[in-house]
ZABA-216448 format. One record per atom (N, C-alpha, C): chain; atom name; residue in one letter; x, y, z; residue number from 1. Coordinates in pm, whole numbers. Each point is the difference from the previous one (the first is absolute). Layout:
<nodes>
> c:a:r:x:y:z:k
> A:CA:a:X:Y:Z:NUM
...
</nodes>
This chain:
<nodes>
> c:a:r:x:y:z:k
> A:N:m:-5097:-5510:516:1
> A:CA:m:116:-102:48:1
> A:C:m:-27:-120:-137:1
> A:N:r:-124:-49:-19:2
> A:CA:r:-21:-103:-119:2
> A:C:r:51:73:-111:2
> A:N:t:-15:142:-39:3
> A:CA:t:73:36:-134:3
> A:C:t:162:-8:-8:3
> A:N:r:83:14:119:4
> A:CA:r:91:-16:8:4
> A:C:r:88:-136:-34:4
> A:N:r:-79:-110:80:5
> A:CA:r:25:-138:-18:5
> A:C:r:-5:-41:-144:5
> A:N:r:-137:63:-108:6
> A:CA:r:-15:-33:-89:6
> A:C:r:123:92:-111:6
> A:N:d:52:114:36:7
> A:CA:d:104:45:-81:7
> A:C:d:123:-77:23:7
> A:N:l:26:-23:139:8
> A:CA:l:147:-100:3:8
> A:C:l:-40:-140:-86:8
> A:N:a:-112:-55:-3:9
> A:CA:a:-11:-106:-45:9
> A:C:a:9:-13:-137:9
> A:N:a:-58:134:-78:10
> A:CA:a:27:26:-145:10
> A:C:a:149:26:-27:10
> A:N:a:47:50:82:11
> A:CA:a:168:24:-18:11
> A:C:a:81:-131:14:11
> A:N:v:-40:-103:73:12
> A:CA:v:73:-81:9:12
> A:C:v:-45:-84:-122:12
> A:N:v:-93:-31:-38:13
> A:CA:v:-45:-41:-139:13
> A:C:v:89:10:-120:13
> A:N:a:-6:155:-11:14
> A:CA:a:74:71:-106:14
> A:C:a:139:-36:-17:14
> A:N:v:57:8:140:15
> A:CA:v:166:-40:5:15
> A:C:v:28:-147:-35:15
> A:N:l:-98:-95:65:16
> A:CA:l:5:-129:-64:16
> A:C:l:-1:-24:-144:16
> A:N:a:-106:85:-56:17
> A:CA:a:2:-41:-109:17
> A:C:a:94:66:-86:17
> A:N:a:59:81:-6:18
> A:CA:a:124:71:-56:18
> A:C:a:111:-95:16:18
> A:N:v:9:-71:128:19
> A:CA:v:134:-90:12:19
> A:C:v:-22:-125:-92:19
> A:N:a:-126:-52:-10:20
> A:CA:a:-58:-115:-100:20
> A:C:a:53:10:-105:20
> A:N:l:-76:162:-65:21
> A:CA:l:32:1:-138:21
> A:C:l:147:23:-59:21
> A:N:a:106:33:72:22
> A:CA:a:158:54:-17:22
> A:C:a:29:-57:-56:22
> A:N:p:43:36:-120:23
> A:CA:p:90:-130:-96:23
> A:C:p:106:-64:87:23
> A:N:s:24:-102:-49:24
> A:CA:s:123:-79:37:24
> A:C:s:109:30:-81:24
> A:N:p:136:-17:54:25
> A:CA:p:127:19:-103:25
> A:C:p:-8:-106:-96:25
> A:N:a:68:12:-89:26
> A:CA:a:-8:-88:-107:26
> A:C:a:84:-111:39:26
> A:N:g:-8:-123:2:27
> A:CA:g:47:-120:33:27
> A:C:g:-25:-61:140:27
> A:N:a:-93:81:54:28
> A:CA:a:-24:2:137:28
> A:C:a:-38:-162:33:28
> A:N:a:-46:-71:-131:29
> A:CA:a:-64:-165:52:29
> A:C:a:170:-36:39:29
> A:N:t:108:-8:-24:30
> A:CA:t:107:-61:10:30
> A:C:t:105:104:90:30
> A:N:t:-50:69:68:31
> A:CA:t:99:75:62:31
> A:C:t:30:-104:147:31
> A:N:g:125:-2:45:32
> A:CA:g:3:-84:97:32
> A:C:g:80:-143:-38:32
> A:N:v:4:-47:-112:33
> A:CA:v:18:-109:-54:33
> A:C:v:147:-5:-24:33
> A:N:e:91:-101:87:34
> A:CA:e:118:-36:7:34
> A:C:e:47:-100:-99:34
> A:N:c:93:-21:-64:35
> A:CA:c:37:-107:-88:35
> A:C:c:149:-21:43:35
> A:N:t:38:-151:12:36
> A:CA:t:137:-74:-1:36
> A:C:t:18:-67:-119:36
> A:N:y:90:9:-57:37
> A:CA:y:59:-78:-97:37
> A:C:y:79:-110:24:37
> A:N:y:-25:-123:-1:38
> A:CA:y:100:-103:37:38
> A:C:y:39:-111:-156:38
> A:N:l:161:25:34:39
> A:CA:l:59:-66:-122:39
> A:C:l:107:-106:20:39
> A:N:s:-26:-105:-62:40
> A:CA:s:99:-115:-3:40
> A:C:s:43:-15:-122:40
> A:N:q:126:7:-29:41
> A:CA:q:72:-26:-132:41
> A:C:q:75:-92:-21:41
> A:N:w:7:-77:-92:42
> A:CA:w:119:-79:-49:42
> A:C:w:33:14:-144:42
> A:N:r:118:-83:-60:43
> A:CA:r:22:43:-142:43
> A:C:r:-78:-10:-84:43
> A:N:g:-35:125:-66:44
> A:CA:g:-90:1:-123:44
> A:C:g:-122:17:42:44
> A:N:g:-47:7:127:45
> A:CA:g:-148:-10:80:45
> A:C:g:-31:61:108:45
> A:N:f:-122:10:41:46
> A:CA:f:-5:44:129:46
> A:C:f:-156:-49:53:46
> A:N:m:-34:26:122:47
> A:CA:m:-158:3:37:47
> A:C:m:-2:116:99:47
> A:N:a:-96:64:-48:48
> A:CA:a:-71:151:121:48
> A:C:a:-142:-30:17:48
> A:N:d:-24:51:136:49
> A:CA:d:-99:48:40:49
> A:C:d:-29:148:30:49
> A:N:i:-110:43:3:50
> A:CA:i:-51:114:82:50
> A:C:i:-84:5:87:50
> A:N:l:44:40:136:51
> A:CA:l:-81:-5:115:51
> A:C:l:-90:156:-16:51
> A:N:m:-145:23:-22:52
> A:CA:m:-61:89:39:52
> A:C:m:-79:1:165:52
> A:N:v:52:90:59:53
> A:CA:v:-52:32:126:53
> A:C:v:-91:138:3:53
> A:N:n:-147:-53:48:54
> A:CA:n:-86:136:-25:54
> A:C:n:-18:38:140:54
> A:N:n:63:126:17:55
> A:CA:n:-29:104:145:55
> A:C:n:-84:119:-31:55
> A:N:g:-47:-12:-150:56
> A:CA:g:-137:113:11:56
> A:C:g:-127:-67:-51:56
> A:N:p:-91:64:-42:57
> A:CA:p:-132:-63:-47:57
> A:C:p:3:-107:-69:57
> A:N:a:-85:-76:-8:58
> A:CA:a:-36:-150:-37:58
> A:C:a:-5:70:-177:58
> A:N:i:25:-92:-68:59
> A:CA:i:70:8:-142:59
> A:C:i:-88:-128:-78:59
> A:N:d:-74:11:-93:60
> A:CA:d:-67:-86:-62:60
> A:C:d:19:30:-168:60
> A:N:g:116:-70:-18:61
> A:CA:g:51:-21:-124:61
> A:C:g:130:57:-16:61
> A:N:w:132:-58:-28:62
> A:CA:w:121:61:-10:62
> A:C:w:51:-57:-108:62
> A:N:t:107:107:-60:63
> A:CA:t:79:-26:-84:63
> A:C:t:150:56:40:63
> A:N:v:96:-76:-29:64
> A:CA:v:139:41:56:64
> A:C:v:85:-4:-117:64
> A:N:r:70:82:-43:65
> A:CA:r:90:55:-137:65
> A:C:r:146:14:100:65
> A:N:w:92:-39:-104:66
> A:CA:w:132:48:59:66
> A:C:w:88:-20:-170:66
> A:N:s:102:21:20:67
> A:CA:s:101:-11:-112:67
> A:C:s:121:-145:15:67
> A:N:f:-7:-44:-118:68
> A:CA:f:136:-107:3:68
> A:C:f:117:102:-67:68
> A:N:a:121:-16:66:69
> A:CA:a:113:80:-34:69
> A:C:a:60:-51:-112:69
> A:N:h:-45:-153:-9:70
> A:CA:h:96:-86:-108:70
> A:C:h:-64:-57:-48:70
> A:N:p:-22:-73:-125:71
> A:CA:p:-91:-74:-88:71
> A:C:p:-24:-132:98:71
> A:N:t:-114:2:-3:72
> A:CA:t:-53:-111:110:72
> A:C:t:-112:-77:-88:72
> A:N:q:-19:-138:16:73
> A:CA:q:-85:-93:-47:73
> A:C:q:-67:-44:120:73
> A:N:i:-151:36:34:74
> A:CA:i:-61:-26:130:74
> A:C:i:-43:-164:-36:74
> A:N:g:2:-117:104:75
> A:CA:g:-50:-118:3:75
> A:C:g:-109:-28:58:75
> A:N:a:-26:-97:133:76
> A:CA:a:-107:-15:55:76
> A:C:a:-16:125:101:76
> A:N:t:-139:1:13:77
> A:CA:t:-51:105:96:77
> A:C:t:-88:-20:106:77
> A:N:w:8:37:113:78
> A:CA:w:-146:-20:87:78
> A:C:w:-36:79:60:78
> A:N:n:-124:-6:42:79
> A:CA:n:-57:138:73:79
> A:C:n:-58:97:-79:79
> A:N:a:40:-3:-154:80
> A:CA:a:-35:123:-82:80
> A:C:a:13:-45:-118:80
> A:N:a:-46:88:-104:81
> A:CA:a:10:-3:-142:81
> A:C:a:89:99:-27:81
> A:N:l:129:-78:-67:82
> A:CA:l:114:118:-48:82
> A:C:l:39:-9:-149:82
> A:N:t:-3:148:-10:83
> A:CA:t:66:34:-128:83
> A:C:t:82:83:-38:83
> A:N:q:65:-3:-123:84
> A:CA:q:142:111:-6:84
> A:C:q:-7:47:-118:84
> A:N:t:20:130:-34:85
> A:CA:t:21:68:-109:85
> A:C:t:135:-7:-54:85
> A:N:p:32:20:-132:86
> A:CA:p:99:-31:-56:86
> A:C:p:153:87:37:86
> A:N:d:-55:114:70:87
> A:CA:d:116:82:90:87
> A:C:d:-29:-43:115:87
> A:N:g:-23:-138:72:88
> A:CA:g:27:12:139:88
> A:C:g:-105:13:104:88
> A:N:v:-101:98:-68:89
> A:CA:v:-73:11:140:89
> A:C:v:-97:-111:8:89
> A:N:a:6:-66:134:90
> A:CA:a:-91:-104:56:90
> A:C:a:-146:31:64:90
> A:N:t:-82:-20:-14:91
> A:CA:t:-126:-8:67:91
> A:C:t:-85:-100:70:91
> A:N:a:0:-13:114:92
> A:CA:a:-83:-130:49:92
> A:C:a:-120:34:60:92
> A:N:v:-141:-47:-41:93
> A:CA:v:-97:38:59:93
> A:C:v:-95:-124:61:93
> A:N:n:-55:43:131:94
> A:CA:n:-32:-85:87:94
> A:C:n:-118:-135:-71:94
> A:N:a:46:-115:51:95
> A:CA:a:-109:-98:-9:95
> A:C:a:-138:8:19:95
> A:N:s:-96:-47:-13:96
> A:CA:s:-149:32:42:96
> A:C:s:-16:-54:83:96
> A:N:w:94:-83:121:97
> A:CA:w:-3:-8:116:97
> A:C:w:48:58:76:97
> A:N:n:109:108:-8:98
> A:CA:n:80:99:87:98
> A:C:n:-1:145:-49:98
> A:N:a:-137:16:-87:99
> A:CA:a:-5:135:-7:99
> A:C:a:7:95:76:99
> A:N:v:-65:-21:133:100
> A:CA:v:-19:70:94:100
> A:C:v:91:-38:138:100
> A:N:l:52:154:31:101
> A:CA:l:132:-3:84:101
> A:C:l:-41:64:103:101
> A:N:p:-54:-42:116:102
> A:CA:p:-58:65:123:102
> A:C:p:88:92:89:102
> A:N:t:-18:81:28:103
> A:CA:t:54:71:106:103
> A:C:t:76:-87:120:103
> A:N:g:140:15:-10:104
> A:CA:g:102:-71:98:104
> A:C:g:-1:-155:-40:104
> A:N:r:-35:-8:-123:105
> A:CA:r:50:-149:-69:105
> A:C:r:112:13:-98:105
> A:N:s:40:-105:-52:106
> A:CA:s:100:-41:-75:106
> A:C:s:6:-77:-101:106
> A:N:l:57:8:-127:107
> A:CA:l:16:-129:-98:107
> A:C:l:129:16:-65:107
> A:N:v:26:-147:-58:108
> A:CA:v:118:26:-117:108
> A:C:v:-46:-78:-112:108
> A:N:f:54:53:-102:109
> A:CA:f:16:-98:-130:109
> A:C:f:157:18:-35:109
> A:N:g:30:-89:-106:110
> A:CA:g:84:-5:-19:110
> A:C:g:36:-79:-159:110
> A:N:w:117:-4:-41:111
> A:CA:w:15:-56:-150:111
> A:C:w:152:-69:34:111
> A:N:s:12:-64:-124:112
> A:CA:s:159:-50:-53:112
> A:C:s:32:65:-117:112
> A:N:g:129:42:-21:113
> A:CA:g:41:42:-119:113
> A:C:g:133:-31:-61:113
> A:N:v:34:14:-113:114
> A:CA:v:141:-35:-48:114
> A:C:v:14:146:-43:114
> A:N:a:156:30:32:115
> A:CA:a:71:122:-32:115
> A:C:a:135:-14:26:115
> A:N:a:69:98:-68:116
> A:CA:a:159:-37:-16:116
> A:C:a:37:67:173:116
> A:N:a:-57:114:27:117
> A:CA:a:-18:72:116:117
> A:C:a:-109:47:58:117
> A:N:t:-9:44:112:118
> A:CA:t:-142:26:57:118
> A:C:t:5:101:127:118
> A:N:e:-62:56:12:119
> A:CA:e:15:92:150:119
> A:C:e:-132:37:57:119
> A:N:i:-8:48:104:120
> A:CA:i:-114:32:70:120
> A:C:i:-45:130:-56:120
> A:N:p:-136:19:-44:121
> A:CA:p:-23:142:-64:121
> A:C:p:-14:95:94:121
> A:N:t:3:132:-56:122
> A:CA:t:-5:121:97:122
> A:C:t:-167:79:-9:122
> A:N:d:-68:-53:-118:123
> A:CA:d:-110:77:-104:123
> A:C:d:-117:-70:67:123
> A:N:i:-6:-103:108:124
> A:CA:i:-135:-53:31:124
> A:C:i:-119:71:39:124
> A:N:t:-119:-13:-82:125
> A:CA:t:-86:64:46:125
> A:C:t:-143:-96:13:125
> A:N:v:-100:70:97:126
> A:CA:v:-103:-88:-12:126
> A:C:v:-131:72:-25:126
> A:N:n:-87:-22:-91:127
> A:CA:n:-72:85:-78:127
> A:C:n:30:146:-2:127
> A:N:g:131:2:-43:128
> A:CA:g:44:142:-81:128
> A:C:g:63:62:127:128
> A:N:v:27:-60:127:129
> A:CA:v:5:57:110:129
> A:C:v:170:-15:60:129
> A:N:p:97:68:-22:130
> A:CA:p:133:-110:60:130
> A:C:p:4:-19:134:130
> A:N:c:46:-169:-13:131
> A:CA:c:-15:-55:117:131
> A:C:c:139:-24:58:131
</nodes>
């Protein structure tokens, strides 16, 4: 009986070790993040916010990317550091105080901009994973 319990215990430990060591899929750190892009426009300018809701594992450090369809000059920003490449790719990086986004929590960041036209982007990613 003792040998049987020992064999069973060894089998359980082996299964648990295999599960713990199994590789996680790429992008698993941001699986379950939902993004909503809020846009308020006026002639020649706009204000936008991105709301991120984390329905997956906690995230420690985030980078959000998207493309502006039209030439855009970024103005004031809040709750993130925002940069833009000459071809219109925008990158927002967390501030030091909002780097961690726990499971079940949300955060918002935003900016103002100057552009002849703007629209809601369709290519938003969080840490490289479509949102």
